[in-house]
C-alpha positions as a Python dict, from the first residue, in 0.01 Angstrom:
ca = {
    (1, 'M'): (0, 0, 0),
    (2, 'L'): (93, 365, -22),
    (3, 'P'): (276, 519, 274),
    (4, 'D'): (54, 603, 571),
    (5, 'D'): (115, 974, 524),
    (6, 'T'): (12, 1184, 226),
    (7, 'L'): (352, 1200, 65),
    (8, 'W'): (451, 917, -170),
    (9, 'N'): (823, 978, -208),
    (10, 'P'): (977, 649, -327),
    (11, 'P'): (1345, 589, -399),
    (12, 'R'): (1475, 636, -750),
    (13, 'A'): (1371, 349, -973),
    (14, 'T'): (1618, 115, -1134),
    (15, 'A'): (1667, 121, -1509),
    (16, 'Q'): (1521, -229, -1531),
    (17, 'D'): (1203, -132, -1347),
    (18, 'I'): (1164, 183, -1556),
    (19, 'A'): (1194, -23, -1874),
    (20, 'C'): (917, -258, -1755),
    (21, 'V'): (683, 25, -1657),
    (22, 'R'): (750, 210, -1981),
    (23, 'E'): (644, -104, -2167),
    (24, 'L'): (318, -104, -1971),
    (25, 'A'): (264, 264, -2052),
    (26, 'A'): (329, 195, -2420),
    (27, 'Y'): (81, -95, -2405),
    (28, 'E'): (-178, 152, -2275),
    (29, 'S'): (-85, 382, -2570),
    (30, 'L'): (38, 651, -2334),
    (31, 'D'): (298, 911, -2424),
    (32, 'A'): (578, 866, -2170),
    (33, 'A'): (710, 1212, -2258),
    (34, 'N'): (416, 1365, -2068),
    (35, 'I'): (471, 1155, -1753),
    (36, 'S'): (721, 1287, -1498),
    (37, 'N'): (1014, 1097, -1352),
    (38, 'L'): (837, 1118, -1015),
    (39, 'I'): (532, 929, -1141),
    (40, 'F'): (758, 673, -1306),
    (41, 'D'): (940, 626, -974),
    (42, 'Q'): (602, 581, -802),
    (43, 'L'): (485, 338, -1069),
    (44, 'C'): (806, 140, -1038),
    (45, 'H'): (764, 128, -659),
    (46, 'A'): (410, -4, -712),
    (47, 'Y'): (545, -254, -967),
    (48, 'R'): (806, -383, -721),
    (49, 'Q'): (553, -403, -436),
    (50, 'Q'): (285, -556, -662),
    (51, 'L'): (39, -278, -580),
    (52, 'G'): (-281, -225, -774),
    (53, 'D'): (-192, 146, -783),
    (54, 'L'): (28, 68, -1085),
    (55, 'H'): (-266, -14, -1312),
    (56, 'G'): (-502, 231, -1141),
    (57, 'I'): (-272, 524, -1219),
    (58, 'L'): (-211, 414, -1578),
    (59, 'E'): (-586, 367, -1634),
    (60, 'A'): (-659, 715, -1497),
    (61, 'I'): (-400, 870, -1728),
    (62, 'R'): (-540, 673, -2020),
    (63, 'E'): (-890, 809, -1949),
    (64, 'L'): (-757, 1164, -1934),
    (65, 'E'): (-594, 1106, -2272),
    (66, 'G'): (-929, 1010, -2423),
    (67, 'G'): (-942, 643, -2331),
    (68, 'E'): (-1217, 431, -2182),
    (69, 'P'): (-1385, 579, -1871),
    (70, 'T'): (-1282, 424, -1538),
    (71, 'L'): (-1611, 518, -1360),
    (72, 'V'): (-1437, 755, -1117),
    (73, 'K'): (-1530, 1113, -1038),
    (74, 'D'): (-1457, 1371, -1304),
    (75, 'A'): (-1120, 1543, -1298),
    (76, 'A'): (-1122, 1880, -1123),
    (77, 'P'): (-885, 2171, -1059),
    (78, 'F'): (-741, 2253, -719),
    (79, 'L'): (-888, 2580, -598),
    (80, 'S'): (-657, 2673, -310),
    (81, 'P'): (-281, 2744, -293),
    (82, 'P'): (-25, 2598, -315),
    (83, 'L'): (-180, 2347, -558),
    (84, 'K'): (-415, 2602, -716),
    (85, 'G'): (-395, 2580, -1093),
    (86, 'L'): (-308, 2211, -1097),
    (87, 'W'): (-565, 1936, -1161),
    (88, 'H'): (-640, 1603, -998),
    (89, 'M'): (-806, 1283, -1115),
    (90, 'H'): (-911, 995, -892),
    (91, 'Y'): (-781, 648, -964),
    (92, 'F'): (-959, 339, -834),
    (93, 'T'): (-826, -3, -731),
    (94, 'A'): (-982, -293, -539),
    (95, 'R'): (-842, -170, -208),
    (96, 'F'): (-1068, 137, -229),
    (97, 'L'): (-1382, -78, -256),
    (98, 'A'): (-1466, -78, 116),
    (99, 'Q'): (-1418, 299, 138),
    (100, 'N'): (-1657, 354, -155),
    (101, 'L'): (-1918, 114, -18),
    (102, 'M'): (-1907, 283, 321),
    (103, 'T'): (-1946, 627, 165),
    (104, 'E'): (-2242, 510, -43),
    (105, 'L'): (-2417, 323, 237),
    (106, 'T'): (-2377, 598, 496),
    (107, 'S'): (-2528, 863, 270),
    (108, 'K'): (-2887, 953, 358),
    (109, 'K'): (-3023, 800, 38),
    (110, 'G'): (-2800, 491, 54),
    (111, 'A'): (-2879, 417, 419),
    (112, 'A'): (-3253, 448, 361),
    (113, 'A'): (-3239, 221, 55),
    (114, 'L'): (-3036, -45, 236),
    (115, 'D'): (-3269, -37, 538),
    (116, 'S'): (-3573, -82, 312),
    (117, 'R'): (-3416, -368, 119),
    (118, 'I'): (-3297, -552, 429),
    (119, 'R'): (-3641, -522, 590),
    (120, 'E'): (-3798, -667, 276),
    (121, 'V'): (-3557, -961, 279),
    (122, 'L'): (-3607, -1033, 651),
    (123, 'Q'): (-3985, -1032, 609),
    (124, 'S'): (-3972, -1265, 309),
    (125, 'D'): (-4020, -1643, 304),
    (126, 'L'): (-3669, -1705, 168),
    (127, 'S'): (-3445, -1961, 335),
    (128, 'P'): (-3180, -1827, 578),
    (129, 'E'): (-2910, -1902, 319),
    (130, 'K'): (-3089, -1704, 47),
    (131, 'K'): (-3159, -1420, 290),
    (132, 'A'): (-2788, -1399, 370),
    (133, 'R'): (-2698, -1394, 0),
    (134, 'M'): (-2955, -1125, -73),
    (135, 'M'): (-2839, -905, 214),
    (136, 'S'): (-2479, -943, 99),
    (137, 'H'): (-2588, -846, -253),
    (138, 'Y'): (-2764, -534, -126),
    (139, 'A'): (-2469, -436, 96),
    (140, 'V'): (-2198, -484, -169),
    (141, 'N'): (-2309, -532, -529),
    (142, 'V'): (-2593, -282, -538),
    (143, 'P'): (-2410, 16, -381),
    (144, 'Y'): (-2105, -51, -599),
    (145, 'D'): (-2319, -67, -913),
    (146, 'E'): (-2503, 251, -819),
    (147, 'R'): (-2184, 441, -739),
    (148, 'S'): (-1996, 325, -1048),
    (149, 'G'): (-2306, 387, -1259),
    (150, 'R'): (-2284, 755, -1160),
    (151, 'S'): (-1907, 753, -1232),
    (152, 'A'): (-1860, 846, -867),
    (153, 'L'): (-1592, 599, -754),
    (154, 'T'): (-1308, 753, -555),
    (155, 'G'): (-955, 652, -465),
    (156, 'E'): (-631, 842, -451),
    (157, 'W'): (-515, 1116, -689),
    (158, 'V'): (-315, 1161, -1004),
    (159, 'I'): (-202, 1525, -1004),
    (160, 'Y'): (-131, 1694, -1335),
    (161, 'A'): (-79, 2028, -1506),
    (162, 'K'): (-217, 2165, -1831),
    (163, 'D'): (-14, 2377, -2070),
    (164, 'E'): (-154, 2659, -2283),
    (165, 'S'): (-258, 2416, -2557),
    (166, 'G'): (-455, 2203, -2310),
    (167, 'A'): (-209, 1911, -2312),
    (168, 'N'): (-177, 1721, -1983),
    (169, 'Y'): (153, 1671, -1798),
    (170, 'Y'): (137, 1413, -1522),
    (171, 'L'): (331, 1511, -1211),
    (172, 'A'): (261, 1288, -910),
    (173, 'A'): (30, 1042, -738),
    (174, 'A'): (-73, 1122, -382),
    (175, 'R'): (-318, 1053, -104),
    (176, 'H'): (-590, 1310, -37),
    (177, 'P'): (-418, 1580, 167),
    (178, 'E'): (-609, 1700, 471),
    (179, 'T'): (-418, 2017, 556),
    (180, 'R'): (-248, 2299, 369),
    (181, 'A'): (85, 2178, 510),
    (182, 'Q'): (30, 1845, 336),
    (183, 'D'): (-62, 2031, 16),
    (184, 'Q'): (272, 2208, 46),
    (185, 'E'): (457, 1879, 93),
    (186, 'I'): (308, 1750, -233),
    (187, 'C'): (399, 2075, -407),
    (188, 'D'): (756, 2064, -276),
    (189, 'L'): (790, 1700, -386),
    (190, 'I'): (680, 1793, -738),
    (191, 'L'): (925, 2084, -745),
    (192, 'T'): (1219, 1871, -632),
    (193, 'R'): (1149, 1541, -812),
    (194, 'C'): (1003, 1645, -1147),
    (195, 'E'): (1216, 1747, -1443),
    (196, 'P'): (1268, 2122, -1511),
    (197, 'R'): (1042, 2115, -1817),
    (198, 'F'): (753, 1998, -1594),
    (199, 'V'): (834, 2253, -1323),
    (200, 'A'): (837, 2527, -1586),
    (201, 'I'): (465, 2485, -1658),
    (202, 'L'): (354, 2480, -1293),
    (203, 'P'): (113, 2763, -1200),
    (204, 'P'): (244, 3055, -992),
    (205, 'A'): (91, 2931, -664),
    (206, 'C'): (322, 2627, -669),
    (207, 'H'): (632, 2846, -676),
    (208, 'L'): (545, 3059, -373),
}
């Protein structure tokens, strides 16, 4: 899994790992020239640790480049410094399933729907085994289908910049920061680990 804190600052990747990950990016028809060294180091760390983040990040980038939708929330800009002017896109992997189910089921609408469905099952003439299967279906399959059907799945972030032509430049993957200090840590990591040509297109707020 990712580090427990917001910052994902892996060691430099080996040439062998980079070659493997670049092959995966090419397989996804992605332009490696628009992906920073930092993201490649993160992808290589995920590759070495056999983390689902590897494919989640590549799939998010592919969607942003016009590929098949991944059923996550739409990309959005950051609105507050120091990340203001950059964009973020969620990426989803299996380890975010429980988080998404909990979010869906604890919403007012989701909780009411689950309560109604469970009551209906308990009052039915189904066998105990079938009741258990139905309740499991309503607690897992249905909320997942409803959330993904709205393209509302969430996970962690791919952070990227846009140049004047609208082209995307992928900078880093990160957990959701909870404080401005954590925002600044992500910004500082991008400034120190990304190549100068990526840093050059960062918005002014990142340089303060």
